[in-house]
N, C-alpha and C positions, 0 to 999 in steps of 0.2 A: 752481335756477338757480346755487345755487355750485359746483356740481360739474361745469357744463357746460365752463367750460375744460380743465379738468384730464381729460375725458375726452376732447376734440378731442387737446390733447396726445399722452394715451395713443396716440391712432388713427394721429395722425401720425408717431408714433416709429419703425414698420414702414416706412413710407414713405418715412421720413427716410435708414432703415439701407439699402433696396434703393438709394435716390438715390447713396449715397456709393458699397455697392460700385460700384454701374453707373460711377461717374465712376473709382474706380479701375480699372475694366477699358479705362482710355480708356489706359493705357500697359501695354498688352498686352507691349511689346516689353522693357519692364523686367523685369517678372515673368516673363515668358520664359525672359531672359537669365541669373535667377539661379536658376531651376530648372536650366535648363543646367550653371549651374556647380556650384548643389549635387550633380547627378547626376555631373558628371566628378569630383567630389572625394570623391562615395561609392563611385565604381568604384575611384578610385585606394584609398581606403583598405581597399576589398575585395579587390586583388589583391594589395595589399603586406602585410597584414594572414593572409594564405591560407599562407606560408609561415612565420610569426612562434610563433614558442613563449615561454610563460610561465610561470616556475616561482616559487612563492610560500612564504614561511614568516614565523613570526610569534615573537615575544620579548615578554614580559611583564616590564617595568622593577620594580626594587625601589631602593630607598635602603639604603645600608650604616647597619646598626643591630648590636648587640650583643646584642639581645633581639629576634626578631622576632615574638613573640608578645606583645607587651605593645600594646594596646589602643591605650594614651596616643598611639603615634606613627603618624605619618600621610606613607605614600609623597606622598600627594596634594599636600601642603603643602614636600616638598624636591626634587620633579622636574617639572621644566619641559617638558611636551612637545613644544613647538616647538623648544627647542635641542635636545632629543634627536634630533629628525628631523634637523636641520640637519647636528649629528655624524656621523648615521647616513651623508647624503649626501656628505659633505665630502671628499675627496681624503688625509685622511690615510686612512680608512678604505680607501679602495678601493687605495692603496698597501700597507695589508698584505696585502688580498687577493690583488693582483695577486703578490708574495713567495710565497705560496701555492699558487695558481696556478701559477707558474714562469712568469708573465707580468711581471717583474720590466723596468719602460721602458713598461710600457705602460697607465699607470695611467687615462687616459684614457679609450681602449678599454674598459677593465672598468666604469670607470664611466657610460658612458654608458647603458650598458641599465637601470639601476637606478633605480627609484623605491619611496618610503618614505613608505608615510600611517600617520596614526594614526584609527584610528575613534574617534567623539566620545564623552565619557565613559569612556574607558579609560585601562588605562596599556600597552596594547599597539602595537609597533611592526610595521607589516604590511611587508615587505620582498615586491618583486616585481620580477624580473630577466627579460628580455625578448631572444630571440636566434632565431637558424635553428636552433637543435639543442635539442630537449628533454633532453638528456643536458645536454649543456653551461650549459643554462639553469638546470637544478638544482646543478649543481655550482657555479657561481658565485654561486648564491644563497645556497647552505649556507656558503661560505668568505665573502664576504660580511656574514653574520649572525655567524660566529664573529670577522671581523677587529672586526667592533663591539663584541661582548661581551670582547672581547681588549683593545682601546682602552681600554674605560670601565673595565676593572679599573685598568691601568696608571695611569690617571688618579687614580682615590680611592686608589691603591697609593701614588703619589708624594706625595698632597695629605696622606694619614697619618703618611707616614715625615718630610716638614717638618714637620709638627704633631710627632711626638716630638723631630724635634730640637732644636726651639725649647724644649719645656717641658724636654730636658736641660740645653740651654745655660742656663735658667733653676734645675736642680736645684745643678748642679756648685758652683757659688757659695755655696750654701745647707747642700750637705754639707762644706764647710771650712769656714764659720760654725760648723756645729756640732762641729766637733771640737775646733777650737779652744777656744770655751766649755765644752766637757768637761773639757779639758786645765787650763783654769783653776780650775774649781769643786773638780778634784782638788786645786790648791795650797791653796786658802782655807780658814781654819779655820772648820769648823761650828756654825754657831748666830748667826753674824753677819751684818747689813744687808748686804755688799757677797756673803755665798753665796744669800741671798734674791734679790737684785735677777740676781743671773749665773744662777737658776733659772729665774726667770720669762724672760729672754731665750731660753734654754735651750726650755723648753717652747715659744714661738713659733715658734723656728726647727721642731722637730718636727715641727709643726700645718702649718708650709708645706709642708716636705718630704713629708709625707704624703699634701697634698693634689695635691702635683706628681706621686707615684708612682701617686696614683689614676688622673689623667687618662692618664697614659702606661699604662700597664695595661688601662682602656678603651680608648686607641686601639689597642693589638695585639689586643686580643680582637674588634675589628670584624669582620664578615663582609662581606668588600669584592667579593662578586658582583653584580654590576649588574642581571644580570636572568639568566631563565630561557627558554630555549629551547621552547616549546610545540607547535611544528609544525614539521617541518623537512620542505625543498624534497625532492620529487621529480618526476621528469621526466613533462610533462605529457602526455596521451596523445593531445590534440588542438591543432589552433593557437588560439592566441591573439585572432584576429580576429574580429570578429562575423559574417561571413562574406558574401558578393556582394548576397545580398539582401537582408539586412540593413541594409547600408551603403547600397544603393541607396534604400531607403527613407527611411534618414536624411538621405543628401543631398538626395531630394527636398523629404521635410520642411521641412529647413533652408532650401532653398531657396524655397519656397513662403512662409515667415516671412520671409525677408530679402528679398524681392521685393515683398512687399504691406507690409511697411515703405518701403522704398524709393519706391514709387508712391504711399503717404500724403505722405511727406516731400515727392516735387515735386509732389503734389498742392497741399498746403498752400502752397508757395510758386510756384505757377503765375500768372500774371499775366492767364493768356485766362480769359474764364467759363467757371466749370465748368459751367452749367446755363441752362435760360432763365431761370429766375428770377431768378440773376445778371445777367442782360440785360437783363431788368425793372427790377431794382432800381437799375442802373448808368445808365438810361435814364430813370427814374421815369415807364414808360410802360409799359403792357400789351403782352406778344410776343402781335400778334396772328394769329401762324400759323409754324408749323413745316415748312419744306418737307421731302420725303422727297429721299434723294440723288439727284443726278441731275436732281432738280424744277426747275430753271433754264435749260430750254430755252426759244427763241425765243418760240413761242406755242403752248400746251400747250390752251388755253383753247378750243373751238368743234371745232376739230379733232381731240381726242382725249379729248372730254366727259367720256367713263366710267373716265377715269382718275381715281388717289389726288391726285396734282399736281394736275387741274386741279378739282377738289372743294374743294382747299385754298386755290386762288386764289381760289375764289367763297365761302370761307367770308371769306377777307379781307375781300372786297371787302363782302358781305351785313355784318361788324364794322366796316367805316367808314362804311356808308351811315348805319348806325344810331346814328352817333356826333354828336352834337349840335355838335360843337367843327369836324368835318367839313361836316356835312348843313348847317349856313348857310350856306358861301362854296361848298362843292363845289371846291377848289382843293387839290390834294395834288402833293408835292413826293418824290421818290422818288431818296435817296442811298445812298451805303453810307462807310466810315468813309476806306478808304485800296483802294490795290489796282486792279483790271482793276474796269470797268462791267460786265462781262458778267451778274452774278447782277442788279443792278437796271436793268440793259433789260430781263431777261428779265421781273420782276416788276411793271416798268412797264408791258410791252405786253399781261402778262395779264391786270393790275387793267384794264385800258385795253379789254379783250376781255368782262371778267368784266361790267363798267359798262355797256358797250354792250350785253349780253346782258337787262340789267335794262330795257334803254329809255329810256337815257339817250344825247343827245348827246355823244360822247365826241372830244377834241381830245386828242389826245398830242405834247409838245412835247419835242421833243430840244436842250436847253443845254446840250449837252456840244458846245462848238464847240471843241475839242482832240482830239480822237479820234472822231468820229462812226460811228458803224455800224451803228445801228437799219434804214439802205435795204437793208443784205447780210442782215438778221438776216429781215425781214418781207417779207410779198406785198405789195406797195405799186404802186399806180397813182396819176398824175396825176390832179388835180380842177384847176376854173378857179382863179385866186389871189382872195384878195379886191381888191376895190376900194382899199383904205387900202395895200395890199403894193406897188402898181403904180408905178412912177418917174411922178413929177410929170410934167406938161405944162410944157413950157418957157415958156409965156405967163404960167402963173401969178405975181403978185408975191414971193411968198412963195419960190419956187423960185429966182428970180432974186437975192432978195437974200441966198439964203445963203451962207454962205462957205464952202471947202473944210473947213476946222477942224470947225464946226459942222453938216456932213454928216450924214445918217442913216448909220449903215451898210449894207452889201450885205442883211444877213441881218436878219429872216428876211423874202428879197426873193421866193424861188422859191417854183414852186407848192406847193399842200398834195397830200399823196398819199391815197388812201383803200388802208387795209388789209384785207383781206378776211379775218374771224376764224371763216369756215366758219360754222357753226351759229347763231353768238354774233351776228354780222352784221357791221357796217362800222362801222371809227371813222377818223378825219384822223389825218393825221400831220405835223407839221412838223419835217422830217428837220433834222439840224446840220449846218453848212458849217464848214467853216474860214474863219477870220476875221483881220484882222491884230489888230483891238483887242479883246480879248472882253469887257473888263466896260463898255464902250461899245454895245456888241451886246445885251446882258443888258439895261442898265438903259434901253436905247432906247424913243422910244413906240411904236413898232413892237411890240415884246416885250412892253409894258405893255398894247396894247389884244388881243393875241393873249389874253394870259393874263385879259383882263374878260370872256372870252364865256363865263365861267364863269356870270355873273350872269344869264343866261338859266335858268329854274327848272329846265328839260331838260337842262342843257348842264352839263357834267362835265371838268374841265382836269386833265391829269395830265402835270408837268412830271419831265424826267430831267435830272440835275445829274452833274457831276466827283463824285468824291471829296471830302469836307468837308476832311480834314486832307492832303490836295493841292492844292486850290487855293481861291480865295474865291470861287468862282463861285456854289457854294450861296447862301452867306450875301447874295450880292448881290440876289438873288430870293426871298429870306425874307419880307420885308416884304410883297411882294407875295401870293406864294404860303403863307402863314403854320402850314400843317398838315405837317408832316416827317413820314415813314416811314424807317426807316432800316432798310438790308438789309445783315446782316453773316452771316458764317461765323465763331461760337464760338471755334473754334481759331487763327483768322487774325489775331484784333483782342484787344487789353487794357482790362480794365477801364476803366483810366484813359483810354483814347481814346474809349471809350463815353461817360464824364464829361465829358470835354472837349466832347465836340461838342454833349450837352444844353447843356453853359454857353455854348457858339457861338451855338448856335439861340437861345435862350434870350435871349442878350445881344442878338441882331439884333431880338427882336419875334415871332419864331416858338413853334410850340408843336411839341415831339414828340407826334404821335398814337400811336407805337407802332413796334414793331422785328419784320421779319423775318427769323426766324433757315434757314438753310441750312447744308448740308454738302455738299461736291462729293464724287468719286470721286476719287481721285487714279490710277487704273490706267485710268481712260476716258480721258484728256487725246489720245493716238495715236486714237481713232473719233472723238473732238470735231472735233482737226484737220483729219482726211478729211472727216466731215462740212459742216466750214465749209469746206473747198476746195471741195468738190461745190454749196454752197451760192451762195459765190463765182460760181462759172462760172454759175449760173442767175442770178443777179442780173445778171450781167453784158450776159446777153439782157436780163433786163428792163430795164435801162438805156435802149438801145435803146430799146424800147416806150416806156419812160419821156420820151425825149426825143420819141419822137413824139408822145405824148400831148402835150407841152408846146403843139409847134405847135400840133396839134389843138383847143386851148383859147384859144390865140391866136386863132386862126379862129372859134372859136364852137363847138365838138364838147369833149367828154367820154369819154374813156376809161374804160369802165367793166372791172368786174375780172369774173373768171371767165367769161368768153367773151360779155359783156354786149351788147348792141349798141349803139352810141354815140346817143346822143339830142342834139338841138342843147341848146346851153344858150347861157344869157342871156349877154349881154357885160358883161365885168365893169367897164366902165365905166360899165355903166346903174346898177349899185349905188350906192348913196348912201355916203358917206366914213364917215357915225357906225353904221352898220350891226354891230353886235357876234357876228351869229351869223352871218355870211355863209357863212363856211366851214364850220361843222357843217350848217348848211341844206343847202348844196349837197352833201354827202356824202349827209344822209338823204334828199334827193331823188332822187342819183343812185342809190342803195339800192332807193327803189321804182320 
């Protein structure tokens, strides 16, 4: 039992790695750009290195000593290889070499192609000179090597000469004092105390003179050679570059590494959700469905029942149907964070068709009163309006007592439309209309009674609202349609936006039932525009039929979809005002 969590984590690690790699591939343009730059750099390196030659020479350094075989002396402690390398690269060495090469005044040109390195744990300086001619490369490498040795020899000799001069400056006064005390001893009587003191001073001076003479002798005996050339430069037989193929391979490898690093940094600081799991964590609700690319068509369920997208919509509908929070009230509010309402409109329409396919009496309400578009997207015809949506008679006291300020808005006062979902059946649609006062229309008594039609055990109400972060319309409906479905494109929304939507819905008393994730094709906008234009022309023709159907509805006739024969309909004024299922029952009756 105790090993189960550890085993689960071990099993999840490959999935997490695959998910992270898949997320990195979201930034293909960044990785591809880095690879392209790497290949360009590799090609440039291969082309420029094809006509360059490098000649090398080596020097082993040694410290000045008078006994090179003394094991107590160690050159490692007296030579600083870092300082020696900087000396070899200095302009002083290049100036001496330029004089030997006959290039006086071109010190920077001679110094430009030189590289000096020190192999680890050695006293060796490695000189490498690169130029366009193999013979010139060898000649300059040897000239620089000899110039370095000459310069270091001169520096050591200058140090030795200064030391000898200082010792001589100390020795000359001592010799003068020794000569003076010798003359004094010769003038003193032997055996006296003065003679003894003079002899002591003379002995002391002789010791100091001997010590200084020894130091001067040791300095003059030093071998001042700073090093030995262990390999002379020879003209190279081949160019010093890695070659075009190797350069391209190195450039591509570096480009891949840099591209992956850049993609990882971009992924870390990306504010958008990187996966469906992050969307679920942001809204604290499950992701009910992931639509395929281009899966936000107007009505895919029923007409194209075999497609993968239609099955995904059916799966979402079944998951909602078995959710206790939705099954109790059967009210669903479909919203988007921001932007266009095309995707949530498609989700609401296809979910309505899926619920109708499950045998439910579905009412789809377009609560987008700012940019209504469902009529243009769906094939719909008119049905008789419910009694409570018709204008009240003038003889009613309530209507006479109302003032224009408290009058009900004109919406929803139009006809209910019957949407033919093909094999899935028919569901009712209350299309949105532009109104002057949107908040009053959404909170009106008519809107409340429309949503209340979900109280019928066989009824389901789906409400389409504008984006939450653009307008407060959805929040005005949350208290009556408490189940909310968020439709979002992870590439077009931030995690902070999803968190804010969840907080707004929770503060308004609603519940986020889940989210639907979709990804649109960027290249299909032209085709979609053409299809939308064709659909618009079709709808214009249907609009005339809808108007005609409205007239038939007022006269007691129902315009059936799909060429069905019209049947007499009950007069709308005969139905009671408190009949909550009138619209849905009429649509279902027309279907039968």
